[in-house]
C-alpha positions in Angstrom: 166.7 126.9 99.1 169.4 128.6 101.2 169.6 128.2 105.0 171.8 130.2 107.2 173.0 128.6 110.3 173.8 131.1 113.1 174.1 131.4 117.0 176.6 132.6 119.5 180.2 131.2 119.5 180.8 127.6 120.2 177.2 126.3 120.4 177.9 123.8 117.7 177.5 125.6 114.4 180.6 124.6 112.4 180.4 120.9 113.8 176.8 120.7 112.4 177.7 122.3 109.2 180.7 119.7 108.9 178.1 117.0 109.5 175.5 118.6 107.1 177.8 118.7 104.2 180.0 115.5 105.3 183.0 117.3 104.9 185.5 119.2 107.0 185.1 122.5 105.4 184.1 124.4 108.3 186.9 124.6 111.1 185.3 123.4 114.6 187.5 124.9 117.3 187.0 125.8 120.6 187.5 129.3 120.4 185.1 132.5 119.0 185.3 133.5 115.4 187.0 130.5 114.1 184.7 130.7 110.9 185.8 134.1 109.3 183.9 133.8 106.1 180.7 132.1 105.6 181.1 128.2 104.5 178.8 127.1 102.0 177.8 123.5 101.4 175.3 122.0 98.6 173.4 119.2 100.0 171.1 116.3 98.4 167.7 116.3 99.8 167.0 112.7 101.0 164.1 111.3 99.0 163.0 107.7 99.2 160.6 108.1 96.3 163.3 109.1 94.2 165.6 106.1 95.3 163.0 104.0 94.4 162.0 105.1 91.3 165.8 105.1 90.1 166.2 101.5 91.4 163.4 100.7 89.4 164.4 102.3 86.4 168.0 101.3 86.6 168.6 104.9 85.6 171.6 106.2 84.2 171.3 109.4 86.5 169.7 110.1 89.6 169.4 113.8 90.3 168.0 115.2 93.9 166.7 118.1 95.0 169.4 120.1 96.8 169.6 122.7 100.0 172.6 125.4 100.4 173.9 125.7 103.8 175.8 128.4 105.0 177.9 128.6 108.0 177.9 131.8 109.3 180.4 133.0 111.9 179.2 133.4 115.8 177.4 136.5 116.6 178.1 138.3 120.0 176.0 140.9 122.0 176.4 144.2 120.1 177.0 142.6 116.5 174.3 144.8 115.3 176.6 147.8 116.2 179.8 146.2 115.1 180.8 144.1 118.0 183.0 141.2 117.0 182.5 140.8 113.3 179.1 141.6 113.6 177.8 143.7 110.7 179.6 141.5 108.2 177.6 138.4 109.4 174.5 140.0 109.7 175.0 140.8 105.8 175.4 137.0 105.1 172.0 136.2 107.3 170.4 138.8 104.6 171.1 136.7 101.9 169.4 133.3 103.1 165.9 132.3 102.8 165.4 130.9 106.3 167.6 130.8 109.8 168.6 127.6 111.7 169.4 129.1 115.0 171.6 126.5 117.0 170.9 126.8 120.5 173.3 125.4 123.1 171.7 122.7 125.2 174.4 120.9 126.8 176.8 121.3 129.6 180.6 121.1 129.2 182.9 122.9 131.1 185.9 122.3 128.4 183.8 124.3 125.9 183.5 128.1 126.6 180.0 129.5 126.5 180.5 133.2 125.1 177.7 135.8 124.8 179.3 139.1 124.8 183.1 139.1 126.2 185.0 136.5 124.0 187.5 136.0 126.9 184.9 135.2 129.4 182.9 132.1 130.0 179.4 132.3 131.3 176.8 129.8 132.3 174.5 128.1 129.6 171.3 130.0 129.1 169.2 128.8 126.1 166.7 131.6 126.8 169.5 134.3 127.3 171.0 133.2 124.1 168.0 132.9 122.2 167.2 136.7 123.2 170.5 137.9 122.6 170.5 136.6 118.7 167.1 138.0 118.3 167.9 141.3 119.7 171.1 141.7 117.2 168.8 141.0 114.5 166.1 143.3 115.7 168.6 146.2 116.2 169.8 145.8 112.7 166.1 145.9 111.4 165.4 148.9 113.5 168.2 150.8 111.8 166.8 149.8 108.2 163.6 150.7 109.3 164.6 154.2 110.4 166.2 154.9 107.2 163.1 153.9 105.1 161.1 155.8 107.5 162.9 159.2 107.2 162.5 158.8 103.3 158.8 158.0 103.6 158.1 161.3 105.9 160.1 163.5 103.4 157.8 162.2 100.5 154.6 162.4 102.6 155.4 166.0 103.4 155.4 166.4 99.6 151.9 165.4 99.4 152.5 161.8 98.4 149.7 159.7 99.9 151.1 156.6 99.7 154.2 157.6 101.3 151.9 158.8 104.3 150.4 155.3 104.7 153.9 153.5 104.3 155.0 156.2 107.1 152.0 154.9 109.3 153.0 151.3 108.7 156.8 151.8 109.3 155.8 153.3 112.8 153.8 150.4 113.5 156.7 147.9 112.8 159.0 150.0 114.7 156.9 150.0 117.7 156.6 146.4 117.7 160.1 145.8 117.4 161.0 148.4 119.9 158.9 146.3 122.3 161.6 143.3 121.9 159.4 141.6 119.5 160.7 140.3 116.3 159.2 140.8 113.0 158.1 137.2 112.4 155.4 137.9 115.3 154.3 141.1 113.6 150.7 140.8 112.2 149.6 143.0 109.4 146.9 142.9 106.5 148.6 140.4 103.8 145.9 141.9 101.3 147.2 145.1 101.4 149.7 145.5 98.5 151.6 148.4 100.0 152.0 146.5 103.2 153.3 143.4 101.6 155.8 145.2 99.1 157.2 147.4 101.9 157.9 144.0 104.0 159.4 142.2 101.0 161.8 145.3 99.9 163.0 145.7 103.6 163.8 141.7 103.7 163.8 142.1 107.7 166.2 139.8 109.4 164.1 138.9 112.1 160.9 138.3 109.8 163.0 135.5 108.2 161.3 131.9 108.9 163.5 130.2 111.6 164.3 126.7 113.2 165.5 126.6 116.3 168.1 123.7 116.6 168.8 122.4 120.1 172.2 120.9 120.3 172.1 118.4 122.6 174.1 115.1 123.9 172.9 111.9 122.5 170.7 111.0 125.8 169.0 114.2 125.6 168.2 114.2 122.0 166.7 110.6 122.4 164.5 112.1 125.2 164.5 115.9 124.8 161.3 116.4 126.7 163.3 115.3 129.7 165.8 117.9 129.2 165.0 121.6 130.8 167.2 123.4 128.4 165.3 122.0 125.3 161.6 122.9 127.1 162.9 126.3 127.5 163.6 126.6 123.7 160.4 125.0 122.7 158.4 127.2 124.9 159.6 130.3 123.0 159.4 128.9 119.6 156.1 127.8 120.4 155.2 131.3 121.4 156.5 133.0 118.3 155.1 130.3 115.8 158.7 128.8 115.2 159.9 125.2 114.7 162.4 123.5 117.2 164.5 120.4 116.5 166.6 118.4 119.0 169.9 117.5 117.3 173.4 116.0 118.1 175.9 117.8 116.0 178.8 115.8 117.2 176.8 112.5 116.4 175.4 113.9 113.1 179.2 114.4 112.3 180.0 111.2 113.1 177.3 109.7 111.1 178.8 112.0 108.1 181.7 109.7 108.1 179.7 106.2 107.7 178.3 104.5 104.6 174.7 103.9 104.3 174.6 100.4 106.0 176.8 101.4 108.9 175.0 104.6 109.1 171.6 102.7 109.6 173.3 100.0 112.3 174.3 103.2 114.2 171.1 105.3 114.4 169.5 101.8 114.9 171.8 101.5 118.3 171.0 105.2 119.2 167.2 104.5 118.8 166.6 106.7 115.8 164.6 106.1 112.9 166.3 108.8 110.6 169.2 111.3 111.1 169.0 114.6 112.8 170.0 115.8 108.8 166.9 114.3 107.3 164.7 115.6 110.0 166.2 119.0 109.4 165.8 119.2 105.7 162.0 117.9 106.3 161.7 120.6 108.7 163.2 123.3 106.4 161.0 122.3 103.6 157.9 122.7 105.8 159.1 125.8 107.2 159.4 127.3 103.6 156.4 125.8 102.2 158.2 123.5 99.5 157.4 120.2 98.0 158.8 118.0 95.4 157.7 116.7 92.2 159.5 113.9 90.0 160.1 113.1 86.8 161.3 109.6 85.9 162.8 107.4 83.2 165.9 105.2 82.0 167.7 108.3 81.2 167.2 110.3 84.6 165.1 110.2 87.6 165.0 113.6 89.2 163.2 115.3 92.1 162.3 119.3 91.4 161.7 121.7 94.6 158.8 124.0 94.1 156.5 126.0 96.1 153.4 124.3 97.4 150.6 125.8 95.5 152.7 125.6 92.2 150.4 125.1 89.1 151.2 123.0 86.4 152.8 125.3 83.8 155.0 126.9 86.3 156.1 123.5 87.6 157.0 122.7 84.2 158.9 125.9 83.8 161.4 124.5 86.6 162.6 122.1 83.8 162.8 124.7 81.2 161.2 127.9 80.1 160.0 126.5 77.1 157.9 123.9 78.9 155.9 126.5 80.4 155.9 128.8 77.4 154.2 125.9 75.2 152.7 123.9 78.1 149.7 121.6 76.7 148.9 119.1 79.6 150.5 117.2 82.1 150.3 113.5 82.5 150.3 112.7 86.3 150.6 109.8 88.7 150.7 110.0 92.4 153.7 108.3 93.7 151.8 106.3 96.0 149.4 104.9 93.4 152.5 103.9 91.6 154.1 102.4 94.6 151.0 100.3 95.8 150.8 98.9 92.1 154.8 97.4 92.8 155.9 100.2 89.9 153.6 98.5 87.4 153.1 101.6 85.3 150.7 99.5 82.6 148.5 98.5 85.9 148.5 102.0 87.1 147.3 103.4 83.7 144.9 100.4 83.4 143.1 101.4 86.7 142.8 104.9 85.6 145.4 106.3 88.1 147.4 108.2 85.6 145.6 111.5 85.0 145.6 114.1 82.3 145.7 117.7 83.9 145.7 121.4 82.7 146.9 124.7 83.4 144.9 125.1 86.7 146.3 121.8 88.0 148.4 122.4 91.5 151.0 120.2 91.7 151.0 117.8 94.9 154.1 116.5 96.4 155.1 113.2 95.1 153.5 113.6 91.9 155.5 112.1 89.0 154.6 114.1 86.1 155.7 113.9 82.1 154.7 117.3 80.6 153.9 117.8 77.1 154.5 121.1 75.3 154.9 122.7 71.8 156.6 125.8 71.0 
């Protein structure tokens, strides 16, 4: 899973990236375009289930699932036409599975708020910021649609019926985007293979799943509903079916430098049950329809990321292609059943809680699985 962190300059993208990766890899500075190339960090997915399994087994190796975050330099108005360093960064967004759009929801006169002119500070305006980024992605998408539309028109004139159907579909998308709406809100027949393939092949930027990360101060983060900026972002996110997450990038960066015990105390003092990073990863998993299944043992305990709805043979293939090719059956224990039994595997099996599942079994989040195969 690859997530791209985007937003206008000076909204806290690089600070958030530093917090996420626990490094100072991304330079956080009070001027636009301090991030010239995208910084990438691989982050372990927090999973208490994996931690407990590893503790029970006293395992030699604990391997969590991972998420890749990319810190993409600040876009400005006109990026789709090359303003700032826009075209290059739009290309980096295209490579991501989903977008984390950091929106500034705090006031600070010492940090410039930039929208169009990199030398001119303007008032904090979450709605305007969201619209600015959205429009740049839409303009980029319209260029792509126009290019594809011209090819479809040409092929349609030659008598290609499928090209004519594609032309009509592209015109519908084009009209939708030209109205100022993003591709995420475009409704079409998901059972039409042509439509699905066209959308998949184009990979429209404004169609990518998105989380709006409201960068707030500690006080606002503890009670986001009391902050007008947050309520503005939340309303827009709900209107387009997107997720919104309050987060304090500076606090998350401070947390990254602490050990687990210090981190727990700090979070308790702030009144938080978990870090913003944990919440962000959980939200990202939900956004992309991802779950984890587990394998365990003295040699290694590991979490594997799959799409929700994945069947057992395909899940086995995440471990090794031979497991999928020679799949026989899966021995499955639900993590909750094992936890309830105090990690007593004998008791779980004696109660019939270890199940034998075949090729049609749909893997559930937290399943602990042993695959049997033969090649």
